[in-house]
Every structure is written in C-alpha cells, then in structure tokens.
N, C-alpha and C positions, 0 to 999 in steps of 0.2 A: 299627768299626776300619777306617781307610782302606786301600785296596788299594795295595800297592807296585807301580808300573808296571813297574819293572825286573824284579822277581820274577815278576810276572804274565807278562811277555814270555818269560822264561826257561822257565817252566812250559809255555807254549804251544809253544816250540821243542822241548822234550823230548817233548811229546805228538805233535808232528809226526814225530819220529823213531821212535816206538814201533812202527808197522807194519813198518818196515825192520828193527828189532831183533828182532821176532817172526819175520820171515822168515829172518833170519840164524840164529836159534836152531833153526828147523825144518831149514834146510839143513845146519847143523852136526850135528844129530841124524842126518839121512839119511847124511851123509858118514861118520859113525862106524859106522852100522849096515850100510851097503852098501859093502864094500871097493872095488868097481870104479867107484864113482860119480864119483870125481875123475880118472879116466883121460882122456887126450886124446881117445880115440875116443868116449867117452861125452859129453864136453863138446861135441864136434862134433855129435853126435846131438841134444843139447839145443838147440843153436842152430838146427839144421835143422828140428826139430819146432816151434820157436817162430815160424817165419817167417809162417805165416798169422795168428797172434795179433799179431805185430809190425805187420803191415799194417793190420789192423782197429783196433789201438790208435793208429796214426798218424792214421787217419781220425777216430777219436773225439777224439783230442787237438786236431785242428783245430777241431772243433765246440765243444769246451770253451773253446778260446782265443777263439772268436767270441762265445760266449754267456755266458761266466762259469762258474765252477766249482761253482755251486749245483746239487746233484744233481737237484732237483725242477724248479726254475724256470729254471735256467741252461742251458748248452750240454750236451746229452746226445743221443746217437743210438744207440738199442738195435737199430736195424734193419740195421746194417752187416753182422753175421754172416749174416743172412738174405739180404742182397744178394749176399754172397760165395757162398753156397750156390746161389742162383738163377743166378749167373754160371756156376758149375761145372756145374749141372744142364743148362742150355741148351747149353753147349759139349759135354758128354758125349753128350747125345741127338743133337745134330746131327752129331757125329763118327761115331756108329754108323750114321747114315743116309747117310754118304758125303760130307758137305759138307767143303770145305777148311777148315783151322783158321782162316784169316784171315776167312772168312765167318762162322764160328761166333763168333769174337771180336767182330766188328762187331755182330752181333745181340745178344750178351750185353752189350756196352758200352751200347747204346741202352736195353736193358731196365733196366740198373742206373741209368743217368742219369735215366730216368723215375721210378724210386723216389726218387732224391734230389730231383727237382723236386717230386714230390708232398709229400715231407716239408717242403720249403721253403715251398710254398704253404699247407699246413695250419697251419704254425707262424707264418709271418710275415704271411700274408694273412687267414686265418680267425681266428688268435689262439689256437689250441689249445696246450696245454702240451706242450713238447718230449718229456717223459718218456712221457706217455700216447700222444702221436701216434706216436712211433717204436716204442713197444711194440706198438701196434695194427698198425703197418706191418710189424713183424717177423712177427706172426701171419699177416697177409694174404699177405706175400711167401712165407712157408713154404708156405702153402696153394697158391699159384700154382706153386711148384716141385714140390710133390707131384703136382699135376695133370700137369705137363710130364713128370716122370720116372716117373709111376705109382707113386710111393713105393717104387721098387725100386733096388737097387744097379746101377750101370752101370760096367763096367770100361773103362778108357781106357789104351791103350798107344801113343798117338801119340809119335813120337820127341822132339818138343819138350817134351812134358809129362814124359816119362821123364828127359830131360836136366836138367830143373829139380831132379830128385831125385838123379840118379846121376852127372852129368857134372861134371868139374872144369875150372877155368880157372887155369892156373899154380898148381895144387895147392889152389886154393880152390873149394869147391862152387859150381856155377853159380847155384844158387838164392840163396845168400848174396850173390853179386855183384849179381844183379838187384835184390834187396831193398835193398841198400845204395844202388844207383843211384836207385831210386824214392824212398827216404827223403831222399837228398841233394836231389833235385828238389823234393820237398814242403817241405823245410827252406828251400831258396832262395826258393821262392814265398812262404812264410809269414813269413820273417824278413829277406829281402834285397830285397823289392820294396815299392813304395808300397802296393799292395793288401794285402800281408801286414801291414804296419805299421798300416794302417787297421783290419784285421781284429782285431789284438790290442788296439788302442785301444778298439774297440767292446766287446770282452769284458772289458777291464779296468775300464771305467766307462761304462756305457751312457748315463747322463745327460750326462756330460762330452763323450762322443763326439757325442751329438745336438746339444748346444749348439755344438760346433765345426763342425757342418754335415755330419758324416759320415753316409752312408746306412746306418744301423745295421741296419735290417731287411733290406736287400738283401745286405749283407755276411754277415749271419747265414744267410740263405737260401743264399748261394753256398757256405758252409761245408758244408752238407748235400750239395750236389752233389759237392764235392771228396771228402767222406767216401764217397759212393756209388762214386766212381771207385776209391778204395782197395779197396772191396768187390769191384769188377770184377777188379782185379789179383789180389786174394786168391783169387778163384775158381780161377785156374790153379794156385796152390799148394795149395789144397784137393784138387784132382785129383791133383797130384804126390804129396802126403803120403799120400793114401789109395788111390793107384793107380786112382782113379775117383771117381764121385759116389755117396755113401751117405746114406740118410735119417738124420736126427737129429744130424748134425754141428754144425748151427747152435747147438744148446743149450749144448754144452760150450764152443763158440767164444765165445758171448756171455758165459758165466760167466767165462772167462779174460780176455776183453777188459775187462770192468768191473773185475775184480780187479787186473789189471796196470796199467791206466791210472791208477787212483786210488792204487795203491801207488807208482807213479812220482812222485807229488807229493812223496814223502819225499826224493827226490833233488834237489829244487829248494830254493834258499836261502829262497824266500818261501813254500814249501809249497803251490805251485800246480801244476796239471797242465801238463806240458810234453811235447813230442813225444819228445825223447830220454829223458826220465824214463819215459814209457810204454813205450818200446822196451826199456829195461833191466828194467822191471817184467815185460814179456812173457817175457823170457829167464828171470827168476827163477821165474815161474809154471810155465814149461815144465820147469825143473829140478826143482821140487817134484813135478810130475806124473810125470816119468820116475823120480825118486828113489823115490816110493812104489811105482811099478810094479816097480822092481828089488828092493824089499823084500818084494814079494808082498802088499801091502796091497790089500784088496778094493776094486774100482772104486767101489762105493757109498759106502764110507768116505771115499774120495778126494773124491767129490762133496760129501759132508757137510763135510769139512774146508775145501774151497774156499769153500763157501757161508758157513761161519762166518768165514773170513778176510775175505770181502767185507764182512760186517757190521762186523767189527773195523776194517778199513781205512777204510770210509766214515764210521764213527762217530768215529774219531780225526781224520779229515780235517775233519769238521764242528766238532769241539772246537778244533782248531788254528785254523780259520777264525774262530771266535768269539773266540779269544784275540787274534788280530790286530786 
C-alpha cells in the first residue's frame, strides 16, 4: 500500500510535538501537586536556577547549528559543562589565593579556549567522532578540575559573584540581565553576520556548503571554540548559583543541557535545534527540577526521570527527522 506523503508529514509533525506535550503534562501535574509552584517568586527562582543551563545550551546550540542535528555524527559537544566547571574551579582557587577577579577570569578564559581548540582539532583535523571526542574531553577536563580544586568545595564570596545572584537592575536580577545580553550577542553573531550564515549553511547541508566553497571544517571547529566561551561565562554563574565551586556539578549540568537542547527542537517549525528553543527548554527543565524538589521527590528519582526524558526526547527527535 503506497504511503500518503501528506499523512506521513502530519504524523512526523505530531511526533515532533510529543516531547513538548509530555513536558507540559509533567508541569501540569507539578502545578496541581505543589500549590506554590506557579507563584511569581517561584517563577523568578526557576529562571535564576536555569541560567547556567541556558548558557551551556546556547553553546551546544551553536555546535549543532554548525554540524547538523544528528546526535552521533553531527554537531554535539558534551564537554561544555566540564568547561564551565573548570572555569568555576580556576576562578574559585585563584580568588582564595588573593588574585584579582580580572586575573582569575583571564586564566579561566584561556583554559576554556584551549579545551575548545582541542575539540576542534580532534574533530576537524584528526577526524574523530564529535560525540566520543567531547565525551572523552568531558572526562579529561573534569579530571583536570579535580586536580586544581583537590575535589573539594571552595566557597566564594566575591562581590561580583554575589551580585550575579542577589543584585537587581531596575527590579530585574542582574544575572538575568547579563545572560540576556550574552544571548543577544551570540544570536547576533550566529544569525546577523556573514560568518553566522555560513555556519548555519554548513550545518544545514554539509555537501552543498562544500560545493559552494564554504570552509566547512573550519566553521565547525570555530563553533567548538564559541561553545567553550559559553562554558567560560557559565563558570561565573555556577559559582553564583552554588556560592562557590563544588565537585560533581558537571554531571547534572550535562544531563540538563542535553535534555533542554533537544527538547527545544519542539519549538522550531522544522523540528531542528535552535538557540532560543534550547533556552526555553532550559527553563522548562529547571521548572521540572524545582517542581519535583518542592514536591519532596527524592533526588535519585529526579535523576531517573530526567534520564528517561532524554531517551524520549532524543528518540522522538530521531523519528521526526526520519519523517522529514
């Protein structure tokens, strides 16, 4: 029996929306079970808690735009959360040693850029698979950070770090203002410049981009460097959210980054990963985390639920892509 193209396309569209529908159902259940979940104060807390995830999702979104949305062979960078934690660890250690914040930031910046350059070289020059390369880099960078911090918690009370968490600008939390500015800059670079248009062309169709003469490998490599930069910025928000550097933060950050980024594809008309979709996904993931916490759900069950949601979101994304 021949397949009806129109019906097939409609089924693909429905599949693309299913992750969003599932999340809406979970949030509805939380809203009914936790009376204070939808208060203004709690919504502000959700946005504040989502800021580190928003930043790493923006970085991952850039890599996906440059390399395509295939989870295995396309654009993927699992090392961004580890880069963020490395940035936070370097800054925390140097601050406790009496170094000025500007010097700490410069050292952390170059350390993060080195991670991005290594990812770029291994993927575009050596020809390693992005998934395995960045996963291995994640483990390596976490090991480096554990050496730097001696795997211990380091409290940070620098006024600027505290301000990202507690200070307001015209009634809006400073952290939200800073993240919005960073996102606006990344959006401008990736959508309003020739480089950004070339980047998207490379990820949209690698063969067509190469035929057109675009430097596809170089553009893909540069996306890893930009992603590492978002990890560097995220390090400040990791310190602000946790009042310092703590071991193990990168694991949950990576889990939420992958979940939020690919969930965000449901907000796209073409069911592809976009930066703003990833940002909205990050807020939804933070809402679920805080919602479960307010309901008293065990943290281990929360991790299990998030892991299951990742499988569901990625699976439906793959089905929707096949349907297209």
